[in-house]
N, C-alpha and C positions, 0 to 999 in steps of 0.2 A: 585125116579121114574125112571123107564127104558125108553130107547130110543127104539122105535120099527120102523121096516120099513114095509111099506104098499103099496099095488097096488090096485088102484080103478078099480073096474070091469066095471064102467060106462064110464071112460074116458081114462083108461090105464095109468093114472099118477102115478109115483112112488115117493114116499116122506117118511121122517123120522118124527116121532112125539114123543114127550115126553108125556107119558100117565100114569094115575093112574092105579093101578091094577083093572082089571074087566071093564075098560072103553074102548070104541072104539071111536076114532076121526071120524069126517067127512073129506071128501076129501077137501083139500084146493083150488082145482082148480074148481070143479063142484058142491061141497057141498053135494055129495052123500055119502051113508052110507054103501054100499055094497062094502067093503073092504077085501082084502085078506092079511093076516099078512105074510110077507116073512121071510124066514129063513136067518139070517145074522151072519156073523162070529163075534165073540166077539173081542173087541180091547184088544191087549196084550200090555202092557207097561213094558219096560225093561230099564235098565240104558243106553244101546247103543241107543234105539229107542228115549229116552228122550233127550240124547246128541245131537242126529242127528236132532231132531226137533228144539232144541234150537240153534243149528248152522244155520239152515234154517231160523229161525226168527231173528238171529242177522244179516244174510246176507241181508235179506229183509230190516231191519231197517236201515242198513248202506247206502243201495241204496236209501231209502226215505231221509235220512239225506243229502246225496250229492245232491240229486235233489232239496231239500229245499235251501241248501247253493248256488247252481247255480242260482236258481230263485231269490234269495235275491240279489245275485251279479249283475245279469242282471237288476233287479229293480233299483238298486242303480246307475248303469251306465247310464240308461235312465233317471233317475231323475236328475242326475248331468247334463247331456247332455241338458235336456229340461229346466232347471233352472239356467244354467251358460252360456246361449249363448248371 
């Protein structure tokens, strides 16, 4: 099933929707069915774009990991301080 971009003529909201061939979704904002299907550029995947995306994901995962470790260390410091006074 392809993903299409739509613009609701009733509320002007733009959204993407995964739809079956021949079906038209309703607007998730107002429930209207008067939609305009927009022309969108196809996504192109190359080895370079995949590597870049993977690098961004690794960086974000590293930041989350550091935040978790920091939060755990802070929790342990507070726990020790509160329970060993």
